[in-house]
C-alpha positions in Angstrom: 24.6 -19.1 -36.2 23.0 -19.6 -32.8 21.9 -23.1 -32.0 18.3 -24.1 -31.3 17.1 -23.2 -27.7 16.4 -26.3 -25.7 15.3 -27.3 -22.2 18.8 -27.4 -20.8 19.5 -23.9 -22.1 16.5 -22.6 -20.2 17.5 -24.4 -17.0 21.0 -22.9 -17.4 19.4 -19.4 -17.6 17.4 -20.0 -14.5 20.5 -21.3 -12.7 22.3 -18.1 -13.6 19.3 -16.0 -12.3 19.4 -17.9 -9.0 23.2 -17.4 -8.7 22.7 -13.7 -9.2 20.2 -13.6 -6.4 16.7 -13.4 -8.0 14.5 -11.6 -5.4 11.4 -13.2 -6.7 12.8 -16.7 -6.2 13.5 -15.7 -2.6 9.9 -14.4 -2.3 8.6 -17.8 -3.6 10.7 -19.7 -1.0 9.5 -17.5 1.9 5.8 -17.0 1.0 3.5 -19.9 0.0 0.9 -18.1 -2.1 -1.4 -21.1 -2.0 -2.6 -19.8 1.4 -4.6 -17.2 -0.6 -6.4 -19.6 -2.9 -9.5 -20.2 -0.7 -10.0 -16.5 -0.2 -9.5 -15.8 -3.9 -11.8 -18.6 -5.0 -14.5 -17.4 -2.6 -14.2 -13.8 -3.8 -14.1 -14.7 -7.5 -17.0 -17.2 -7.4 -15.8 -19.2 -10.4 -18.7 -20.1 -12.7 -19.7 -23.6 -13.5 -17.6 -24.8 -16.5 -19.7 -27.9 -17.3 -21.0 -26.2 -20.5 -17.5 -25.8 -21.8 -15.8 -22.6 -22.8 -12.3 -21.4 -22.2 -11.1 -22.2 -18.7 -10.1 -19.3 -16.5 -6.5 -18.6 -15.7 -5.3 -19.8 -12.3 -6.4 -17.4 -9.5 -3.2 -17.6 -7.6 -1.1 -16.9 -10.6 -3.2 -13.9 -11.5 -2.9 -12.7 -7.9 0.9 -13.0 -8.2 0.8 -10.7 -11.2 -0.9 -8.1 -9.1 1.8 -8.5 -6.6 4.4 -7.9 -9.3 2.6 -4.8 -10.3 2.7 -3.5 -6.7 6.4 -4.4 -6.2 7.6 -2.8 -9.4 5.0 -0.1 -10.1 3.7 -1.6 -13.3 0.6 -0.7 -15.3 -1.5 -3.4 -16.8 0.2 -2.9 -20.2 3.7 -3.0 -18.7 2.8 -6.1 -16.6 1.7 -8.0 -19.7 4.9 -7.1 -21.5 7.2 -7.8 -18.6 5.7 -11.2 -18.0 6.3 -12.1 -21.6 9.9 -10.6 -21.6 11.4 -11.5 -18.2 12.4 -15.1 -17.3 12.4 -14.2 -13.6 8.7 -13.1 -13.8 7.8 -16.3 -15.7 9.5 -18.5 -13.2 7.8 -16.6 -10.3 4.4 -17.2 -12.0 5.1 -20.8 -12.9 4.8 -20.2 -16.6 6.7 -21.9 -19.4 7.8 -20.4 -22.7 4.8 -21.9 -24.4 2.1 -21.1 -21.8 -0.6 -18.6 -22.2 0.2 -15.1 -20.8 -2.7 -13.0 -19.6 -3.1 -9.8 -21.5 -3.8 -6.4 -20.1 -7.6 -6.8 -20.3 -7.5 -10.1 -18.3 -5.3 -8.5 -15.6 -7.7 -5.5 -15.4 -10.8 -7.8 -15.2 -9.2 -9.9 -12.5 -8.5 -6.9 -10.3 -12.0 -5.5 -11.0 -13.4 -8.8 -9.6 -11.4 -8.3 -6.4 -12.7 -4.7 -6.2 -16.3 -5.9 -6.7 -16.0 -8.6 -4.1 -14.2 -6.3 -1.5 -11.6 -9.0 -1.3 -8.7 -7.0 0.1 -9.8 -7.3 3.8 -10.0 -11.1 3.5 -6.6 -11.4 1.7 -4.9 -9.2 4.3 -6.5 -11.2 7.1 -5.3 -14.5 5.5 -1.7 -13.1 5.5 -2.0 -12.0 9.1 -3.1 -15.5 10.1 -0.1 -16.9 8.2 2.2 -14.5 10.1 0.9 -15.7 13.4 1.4 -19.4 12.4 5.0 -18.5 11.7 5.3 -16.9 15.1 5.3 -13.2 14.1 3.1 -11.9 16.8 2.6 -8.2 17.5 4.9 -7.9 20.4 6.2 -4.4 20.2 3.2 -2.1 20.4 1.6 -0.4 17.5 2.5 2.8 15.5 -0.3 4.5 13.6 0.1 7.1 10.8 -1.3 8.2 7.5 0.1 9.3 4.2 -1.4 10.9 1.0 -1.3 8.7 -2.1 -1.7 11.1 -5.0 -3.8 10.5 -8.1 -4.0 12.4 -11.4 -5.5 15.8 -10.8 -9.0 16.4 -12.2 -9.7 19.4 -14.4 -13.2 20.5 -13.3 -15.2 23.7 -13.6 -16.5 25.5 -10.5 -20.0 24.2 -11.2 -18.8 20.6 -11.5 -16.9 20.9 -8.3 -20.0 22.2 -6.5 -22.1 19.4 -7.9 -19.6 16.8 -6.6 -19.4 18.5 -3.2 -23.2 18.3 -3.0 -23.3 14.7 -3.9 -24.6 15.2 -7.4 -23.4 13.6 -10.6 -22.3 16.2 -13.2 -24.1 15.7 -16.5 -21.1 14.2 -18.3 -21.5 11.8 -21.2 -20.7 8.2 -20.2 -17.2 8.1 -21.9 -16.2 11.2 -19.9 -17.7 10.1 -16.6 -15.7 6.9 -16.7 -12.5 9.0 -16.7 -13.5 11.4 -13.9 -12.7 10.4 -10.3 -15.3 12.0 -8.1 -14.3 10.2 -4.9 -10.7 11.5 -4.6 -10.3 14.8 -2.8 -8.0 17.8 -2.6 -6.0 18.5 0.6 -2.8 20.2 1.6 0.4 18.6 2.9 3.5 20.1 4.4 6.6 19.6 2.2 9.8 21.1 1.0 10.5 22.5 -2.4 13.6 23.8 -4.1 13.5 27.6 -4.3 14.7 29.5 -7.4 18.4 30.1 -7.4 19.6 33.6 -6.4 20.4 35.6 -3.3 17.9 36.0 -0.5 17.2 39.2 1.4 20.0 38.4 3.8 22.4 37.7 1.0 22.5 33.9 1.4 21.7 31.6 -1.5 18.2 30.2 -1.5 18.2 26.4 -1.6 15.2 24.6 0.0 12.0 26.0 1.5 10.7 23.8 4.4 7.2 23.5 5.8 5.3 24.8 2.8 1.6 23.8 2.4 1.5 22.0 -1.0 -1.8 21.1 -2.6 -2.4 17.3 -3.2 -5.2 15.3 -4.8 -6.0 11.7 -4.3 -6.5 9.3 -1.4 -5.0 8.6 2.0 -3.5 5.4 3.3 -4.0 4.9 7.1 -1.9 2.1 8.6 -0.8 0.6 11.8 2.5 -1.3 12.1 4.0 -3.5 14.8 6.9 -1.7 16.4 9.1 -4.7 16.6 8.7 -6.3 13.1 7.4 -3.2 11.3 4.8 -5.2 9.5 1.6 -3.6 8.4 -1.2 -5.1 10.6 -4.3 -3.0 9.6 -5.1 -0.4 7.0 -7.9 1.9 6.0 -8.2 3.9 2.7 -10.1 7.1 2.5 -10.1 10.2 0.3 -7.3 12.6 1.0 -9.4 15.2 2.8 -10.4 12.9 5.7 -8.9 13.7 9.1 -6.2 11.3 10.2 -7.4 11.2 13.8 -10.9 10.0 12.9 -9.5 6.7 11.7 -7.6 5.7 14.9 -10.4 3.5 16.4 -10.5 1.3 13.3 -6.8 0.9 13.2 -6.3 -0.3 16.8 -5.0 -3.9 16.9 -6.6 -5.7 19.9 -4.2 -8.6 19.5 -1.0 -6.6 20.2 0.8 -7.9 23.3 2.4 -4.6 24.1 -0.4 -2.1 25.0 1.3 1.1 23.8 0.0 3.1 20.9 2.2 5.7 19.2 0.9 8.4 16.9 1.6 12.0 16.1 -0.4 15.0 17.5 -3.0 14.8 14.8 -4.5 11.8 16.6 -4.6 13.6 20.0 -8.2 14.1 21.0 -10.5 13.2 23.9 -12.4 10.7 21.7 -9.2 8.9 20.6 -7.8 8.8 24.2 -11.1 7.3 25.3 -11.0 4.7 22.4 -7.4 3.8 23.3 -8.3 3.3 27.0 -11.5 1.3 26.1 -9.4 -1.0 24.0 -7.1 -1.7 26.9 -4.3 0.2 25.2 -1.9 2.8 26.6 -1.6 6.1 24.8 1.8 7.3 23.6 0.3 9.8 21.2 2.2 13.1 20.9 1.0 16.1 22.9 -0.3 19.1 21.2 1.1 22.6 21.7 -1.3 24.7 23.7 -2.8 27.6 21.7 -1.0 30.9 22.4 1.3 29.3 25.0 4.7 27.4 24.8 4.6 23.7 25.2 5.5 22.5 28.7 9.0 21.1 29.0 7.8 17.6 30.2 5.6 17.4 27.1 8.5 18.4 24.9 10.7 15.7 26.3 7.9 13.1 26.0 7.4 14.1 22.3 11.1 13.8 21.5 11.2 10.3 23.0 8.0 9.2 21.2 9.3 10.6 17.9 12.2 8.2 18.0 9.8 5.3 18.0 7.0 6.8 15.8 9.4 7.7 13.0 9.7 4.0 12.0 6.3 4.2 10.2 7.7 6.9 7.9 10.0 4.3 6.4 7.1 2.2 5.3 5.5 5.1 3.3 8.9 6.1 1.9 9.5 2.5 0.7 6.1 2.3 -1.0 6.4 5.6 -2.8 10.1 5.7 -3.7 10.9 2.1 -4.3 7.5 0.7 -5.4 6.2 3.8 -7.1 2.9 3.9 -5.4 0.5 6.2 -7.3 -3.2 5.9 -7.9 -4.1 5.7 -11.6 -7.5 4.0 -11.1 -10.9 5.6 -10.6 -12.8 5.5 -7.4 -12.3 4.6 -3.7 -12.9 0.8 -4.2 -10.1 0.5 -6.8 -7.8 2.7 -4.7 -8.4 0.4 -1.8 -7.3 -2.6 -3.8 -4.3 -0.7 -5.2 -3.1 0.4 -1.7 -4.0 -2.9 -0.1 -1.8 -4.7 -2.7 1.0 -2.3 -2.0 0.7 -3.0 1.7 0.8 -6.7 1.1 3.8 -6.4 -1.2 5.6 -4.3 1.4 4.9 -7.0 4.0 6.2 -9.7 1.6 9.5 -7.8 1.2 9.7 -7.2 4.9 9.1 -10.8 5.6 12.0 -11.8 3.3 14.2 -9.5 5.4 12.9 -10.8 8.7 13.3 -14.5 7.7 16.8 -13.9 6.5 17.8 -12.0 9.7 16.3 -13.6 12.7 14.0 -16.4 13.7 10.4 -15.5 14.8 9.3 -15.9 18.4 
């Protein structure tokens, strides 16, 4: 029969986790989450507890649960279960076996408080200030891009779609209205799909079809990263139908030491070129192909050289979607902003671990 579990047994388990290379332990050693406490306390506006009542759970600990959700693509229900089940999660959160574990409702309410307070901008700014204190300045120029983050597709009638386009609220009962996202939008994206097996017209076997326009529903994550450290510096969240180029002025980082700005041809416009110049930046935006004419050879060469730099931003989106499982399951732009903002912070945390282990900052 197994013996009674004691303190030393738990310490032995933690030692084994550390020996195996617990990534959350590494994150705790690299990132001091206490730097976010003033921003969290200001956003949450903790009520006066002089009249008693159950004390609220620690704000930093709750914020770290949201980070775990972003890192591992967990729902509120899964987060509650995993915190109870996994010793690595408990140690990361500073919880003991007998401590109170927040349930799914508490996690949801905490995130809703951040949505209501619009806290993501402040949390992101606090992390950026911490990076500068460590010496991670934006030295390599900035790369700007956007990616669609899909959400569950809505089943709407033509009349409901018209009402939403016209800014009206469809006459849904409250229970149904709470489940309908009227702020996400449809768009199309270029992608590749696997064709049905069988011979094509020329006798070859059909495998992949490139460049197809695929419908997508959800939101769009616009980011700017530093070319050298590949850390996300600024971000904007819009519905998926918004044009990428219109967000460029809000993504420009005036603190970047290198003045160059890379972006694909969707950002090439007179207004954006003027905004880049006015900000004291130098445009490395891709040239567009002239309508009805071949692209000049100098522009082709310039685009090829710029693509080698700009492609680094694609790795950020790939990491968030493939490894972190980024997908919007919340309702509304405000919640999507917090969801994507937390994913951006989580990516930066993981990137910081890699940077700290590889080289010293400037």
